[in-house]
C-alpha positions as CSV (number, residue, x, y, z in Angstrom):
1,Q,26.9,4.9,23.6
2,V,25.4,3.7,20.4
3,Q,21.8,2.5,19.9
4,L,19.5,1.5,17.0
5,V,15.9,2.1,17.1
6,E,13.5,0.1,14.6
7,S,10.0,1.5,14.0
8,G,7.4,1.1,11.5
9,G,6.0,-2.4,12.2
10,G,2.4,-3.2,12.6
11,L,-0.4,-5.2,11.4
12,V,-1.2,-5.4,7.6
13,Q,-3.2,-7.5,5.2
14,P,-1.9,-9.6,2.4
15,G,-0.6,-7.7,-0.3
16,G,0.0,-4.6,2.0
17,S,2.9,-2.5,2.4
18,L,5.1,-1.3,5.5
19,R,8.2,1.0,5.7
20,L,10.5,-0.1,8.7
21,S,13.1,2.6,9.7
22,C,16.1,2.0,11.7
23,A,17.7,5.0,13.6
24,A,21.5,5.0,14.8
25,S,22.4,7.6,17.6
26,G,25.2,8.2,19.6
27,S,28.9,8.8,19.4
28,I,28.8,7.9,15.9
29,F,31.9,8.2,13.6
30,S,30.9,6.1,10.6
31,I,28.5,3.2,9.7
32,N,30.3,0.6,7.9
33,S,27.2,-1.6,7.1
34,M,23.6,-1.8,8.2
35,G,21.0,-4.6,7.5
36,W,17.8,-6.2,8.3
37,Y,17.1,-9.7,10.1
38,R,14.0,-11.4,10.9
39,K,13.1,-14.0,13.3
40,A,9.8,-15.8,12.8
41,P,8.5,-18.5,15.4
42,G,10.0,-22.1,14.6
43,K,12.6,-20.6,12.3
44,Q,16.0,-19.7,12.4
45,R,16.9,-15.8,12.1
46,E,17.7,-14.9,8.6
47,L,19.2,-11.9,6.8
48,V,16.7,-10.1,4.8
49,A,18.6,-7.3,3.2
50,A,21.6,-5.4,3.7
51,F,24.2,-3.0,2.6
52,T,27.6,-4.3,2.4
53,F,30.8,-2.3,3.1
54,G,31.2,-1.6,-0.6
55,G,27.7,-0.3,-0.9
56,D,26.1,-3.3,-2.7
57,K,22.8,-4.5,-1.7
58,N,22.0,-8.0,-0.7
59,Y,18.7,-9.6,-0.1
60,A,17.1,-12.9,0.8
61,D,15.7,-15.0,-2.3
62,S,12.5,-14.8,-0.6
63,V,12.2,-11.0,-0.6
64,K,13.9,-10.2,-3.8
65,G,11.6,-7.8,-6.0
66,R,9.3,-7.0,-3.0
67,F,11.5,-5.3,-0.6
68,T,13.9,-2.5,-0.9
69,I,16.7,-1.3,1.3
70,S,17.8,2.1,1.3
71,R,19.7,4.6,3.6
72,D,20.1,8.3,4.5
73,D,23.6,8.9,5.4
74,H,23.1,12.3,6.9
75,K,20.4,10.9,9.3
76,N,22.2,7.7,10.2
77,T,19.1,6.1,8.9
78,A,18.4,2.7,7.1
79,Y,15.0,1.9,5.8
80,L,13.3,-1.2,4.5
81,Q,10.5,-0.8,2.0
82,M,8.1,-3.9,2.0
83,N,5.7,-4.2,-0.5
84,S,3.4,-7.4,-1.6
85,L,3.6,-8.7,2.0
86,K,2.8,-12.4,2.4
87,P,1.7,-14.2,5.6
88,E,5.1,-15.8,5.8
89,D,6.9,-12.5,6.2
90,T,5.3,-12.3,9.5
91,A,8.3,-12.1,12.1
92,I,10.2,-10.0,14.3
93,Y,12.6,-7.4,12.3
94,Y,15.6,-6.5,13.8
95,C,18.2,-4.0,12.7
96,N,22.0,-4.5,12.7
97,A,24.9,-2.4,11.9
98,D,28.6,-2.2,12.3
99,I,29.5,1.1,13.7
100,Q,32.9,2.8,14.3
101,S,32.3,5.3,17.4
102,D,33.9,8.7,18.0
103,S,35.1,7.2,21.3
104,D,37.2,4.1,19.7
105,L,38.1,5.0,16.2
106,L,40.6,1.7,15.9
107,S,37.7,-0.7,16.5
108,L,34.5,-1.4,14.4
109,Y,31.4,-2.8,17.0
110,N,28.3,-4.6,16.2
111,Y,25.0,-3.4,17.4
112,W,21.5,-4.7,17.2
113,G,18.3,-3.1,17.5
114,Q,15.4,-4.3,20.0
115,G,13.3,-5.5,17.1
116,T,9.8,-4.4,15.5
117,Q,7.0,-6.7,15.2
118,V,5.7,-7.2,11.5
119,T,2.3,-9.2,11.3
120,V,0.7,-10.0,7.9
121,S,-2.6,-11.4,8.2
122,S,-6.1,-10.9,6.9
């Protein structure tokens, strides 16, 4: 089976930085897309940053210029570098990916990680 595991969350002061990691494991043939979402209390889940199928990067307006998404294809891992963090960035951050499995090359499946908590507070 395929799994996504997020890591790197924690407590940080405003203006600080964190780097989140999303590692995909299992019978993976290819990862067609990978991105980060977040869910804050009282708010809808929103897209933070993602790679599209064509390799372009898409960012939420609220994080442009502060967050950077990157990937290591050999390690099947995506990263989210978060700089100049603000209290409003506090949320659970989830990794999401469209993955083609070795066991079913004709289908593309969507997977979610368990989430990692990011808290920005003084």
